C-alpha positions in Angstrom: 0.0 -0.1 -0.2 0.9 3.5 -0.4 2.3 4.9 2.3 0.6 7.8 4.3 2.0 11.4 3.7 2.7 13.1 7.2 -0.5 14.9 7.2 -2.4 11.4 7.3 -0.4 9.8 9.7 -1.2 12.8 12.1 -4.3 12.8 11.4 -4.8 9.1 11.7 -3.2 9.3 15.2 -5.6 12.2 16.6 -8.7 10.1 15.3 -7.3 7.3 17.1 -7.3 9.4 20.4 -10.9 10.4 19.7 -12.1 7.2 19.4 -9.9 5.9 21.7 -11.3 8.2 24.1 -7.9 9.9 25.0 -10.1 12.5 24.3 -13.6 13.5 25.1 -16.3 16.0 24.1 -15.3 19.2 25.5 -11.6 18.6 25.8 -9.1 21.4 24.7 -6.1 20.2 22.1 -2.9 20.8 22.9 -1.4 23.8 21.1 0.1 23.5 17.6 3.8 23.2 19.3 2.7 20.7 21.6 1.4 18.2 18.6 4.5 19.2 16.3 6.8 17.7 18.9 4.7 14.8 19.8 4.5 13.9 16.5 8.0 15.3 15.3 6.9 17.4 12.3 6.3 21.3 11.6 3.4 23.1 12.8 2.0 23.6 9.1 1.6 20.0 8.8 -0.2 19.7 12.4 -2.2 22.8 11.2 -3.4 21.0 7.9 -4.0 17.6 10.1 -6.4 19.6 12.6 -8.0 21.1 9.4 -9.1 18.6 8.3 -10.6 17.3 11.3 -12.0 20.5 11.6 -13.9 20.5 8.3 -15.0 16.6 9.4 -16.6 18.5 12.6 -14.9 16.2 15.1 -13.3 19.6 16.4 -14.0 23.6 16.4 -11.4 26.2 16.6 -12.3 29.0 18.9 -10.5 32.4 18.3 -7.9 33.0 21.0 -8.7 29.8 23.4 -7.9 26.9 21.0 -8.9 24.0 19.0 -11.8 21.9 21.1 -13.2 18.3 20.6 -16.8 18.7 19.4 -17.7 15.7 17.6 -16.7 11.6 18.3 -16.5 9.6 15.3 -18.0 6.5 15.2 -17.1 3.9 12.5 -16.3 6.7 10.0 -13.6 6.0 7.6 -12.1 7.9 4.8 -12.4 6.5 1.5 -9.1 8.3 0.2 -7.0 5.7 1.7 -7.2 1.8 1.7 -9.1 0.5 4.5 -8.1 -1.7 7.0 -11.1 -3.7 8.3 -9.3 -5.0 11.7 -8.8 -1.5 12.8 -12.2 0.0 11.2 -14.1 -3.0 13.5 -11.7 -2.1 16.8 -12.6 1.6 16.3 -16.1 0.5 16.1 -15.5 -1.2 19.6 -16.1 -4.6 18.8 -13.7 -7.5 18.6 -12.5 -8.3 15.0 -12.3 -11.7 13.4 -12.2 -13.3 10.0 -13.3 -16.9 8.6 -12.5 -18.3 4.9 -15.1 -20.2 3.3 -12.5 -21.0 0.2 -9.8 -21.1 -1.5 -9.3 -22.2 -4.6 -7.5 -22.2 -8.0 -10.5 -21.0 -10.5 -10.8 -20.2 -13.8 -11.8 -16.3 -13.8 -14.7 -14.1 -15.1 -14.5 -13.1 -18.4 -14.7 -9.2 -16.2 -12.3 -10.3 -14.2 -9.7 -12.1 -16.5 -10.0 -8.5 -18.5 -9.5 -5.9 -15.5 -6.5 -8.2 -14.1 -4.7 -8.3 -18.4 -4.6 -12.0 -18.2 -3.8 -14.1 -20.9 -6.4 -17.0 -22.6 -6.8 -20.0 -19.9 -5.1 -18.2 -17.1 -6.3 -19.3 -13.7 -6.9 -17.0 -10.2 -6.2 -17.8 -6.9 -9.9 -17.2 -5.3 -10.6 -16.4 -1.8 -14.1 -16.3 0.1 -14.1 -14.5 3.3 -16.4 -12.9 5.8 -15.2 -10.5 8.2 -16.9 -10.5 11.5 -17.4 -7.9 14.6 -17.9 -9.8 18.2 -19.0 -12.7 15.9 -21.4 -11.3 14.0 -20.7 -11.1 10.0 -20.3 -7.5 8.8 -18.2 -8.3 5.6 -18.5 -10.5 2.9 -15.4 -10.8 0.4 -14.5 -12.4 -3.0 -10.7 -11.5 -4.1 -9.1 -12.8 -6.9 -5.3 -12.7 -8.2 -3.7 -14.2 -11.2 -2.7 -17.7 -10.2 0.7 -17.2 -11.2 1.9 -14.6 -9.3 1.8 -16.7 -6.1 1.6 -20.1 -7.7 4.1 -21.7 -5.1 2.0 -21.3 -1.9 0.2 -23.7 -0.5 -3.6 -22.7 -0.4 -4.7 -24.2 2.6 -2.5 -21.6 4.2 -3.3 -18.8 2.6 -2.1 -15.2 4.9 -5.1 -13.5 6.4 -3.6 -10.1 4.7 -3.7 -11.0 0.6 -1.3 -7.5 0.5 1.1 -8.9 2.6 1.0 -12.4 0.4 1.2 -10.2 -2.9 4.2 -8.0 -0.9 5.6 -11.5 -0.2 6.1 -11.9 -4.1 7.4 -8.9 -5.2 3.9 -7.4 -6.4 3.1 -4.6 -3.3 0.1 -2.9 -4.1 0.6 1.1 -4.4 -2.6 2.0 -6.0 -6.4 0.7 -6.5 -9.5 1.8 -8.1 -12.7 1.1 -6.5 -16.5 1.8 -7.2 -19.2 1.8 -4.3 -22.4 1.2 -5.0 -25.5 0.8 -2.8 -27.4 -2.4 -3.1 -30.3 -4.7 -1.1 -29.0 -8.5 0.0 -29.6 -11.1 -2.3 -30.4 -14.7 -0.7 -27.0 -15.3 -1.3 -25.5 -12.7 0.4 -28.2 -12.4 3.0 -26.9 -16.0 4.1 -23.5 -15.0 4.0 -23.9 -11.8 6.1 -26.9 -13.0 8.5 -29.4 -10.3 7.6 -33.0 -10.5 5.8 -33.3 -10.5 2.3 -33.1 -6.8 0.6 -31.4 -5.5 3.8 -29.3 -2.5 2.6 -25.6 -3.4 1.6 -22.9 -1.1 0.6 -20.8 -3.0 -2.1 -17.2 -2.1 -3.4 -15.5 -3.1 -6.1 -12.2 -2.6 -6.4 -9.0 -3.4 -8.6 -5.5 -3.1 -6.9 -2.4 -2.3 -9.0 1.7 -2.9 -8.0 4.2 0.1 -8.7 4.4 -0.8 -12.2 0.7 -0.5 -12.7 -0.1 -3.6 -13.1 -3.2 -5.2 -12.0 -2.6 -7.7 -9.3 -6.1 -8.4 -7.5 -10.0 -7.3 -8.2 -12.1 -7.4 -4.8 -15.5 -7.6 -4.5 -17.1 -6.7 -1.1 -20.4 -6.3 0.7 -20.9 -4.6 3.8 -23.5 -4.3 6.5 -24.1 -0.4 6.7 -24.9 -0.7 10.5 -21.1 -1.3 12.2 -19.5 1.9 10.5 -20.0 4.5 7.8 -17.5 5.2 5.0 -16.7 9.0 4.6 -15.7 10.6 1.2 -13.5 13.9 1.6 -13.6 16.2 -0.7 -12.2 19.5 -1.1 -12.5 22.6 -3.9 
């Protein structure tokens, strides 16, 4: 995955403070000099990181007094960076878990083959999983990697992190494109996520790329919408 900028690192750590209860509603944030010393960054970096949280409604600047906590994020996650579902679930106050439903080498659908620029007859490693929060299903995913990239592995001992698997094979994910679509649960999805048929879900369709721009994984994910929200940050 692409390395976070210093602004993103500081903003993420401040979000952890908010979610983890290190600061609560009404608390005053340390001043810029103190935060710059804590994170070993410039005041300009602190200012930009804090501005993002002010824009998000979590902090408020009071002229002459300082910056105060005005909102606590509850499982909201920005979409401009890759998501860690383990961290998202922890941030929502739940115990993360993962169930591997199936791992196999298979022929991909034509659309997947095209997105991965695969030659005719090539196969994919297909991994089907459910992520849980306190034992409850919250994310169902199907990930597909060109088999030729990882063909030396034991498919019965696949790592939980497919990004780690790819990195170990010289295919570190550096960027991704994703499409987010609201859907409703089909009978199959309802069974996978233990929800009623017709329940609103968030569907991610993502392609990951390595540093050379080569497509190395296609991921299709379905999220329940009651545990956490996904937020798009935009600036004019």
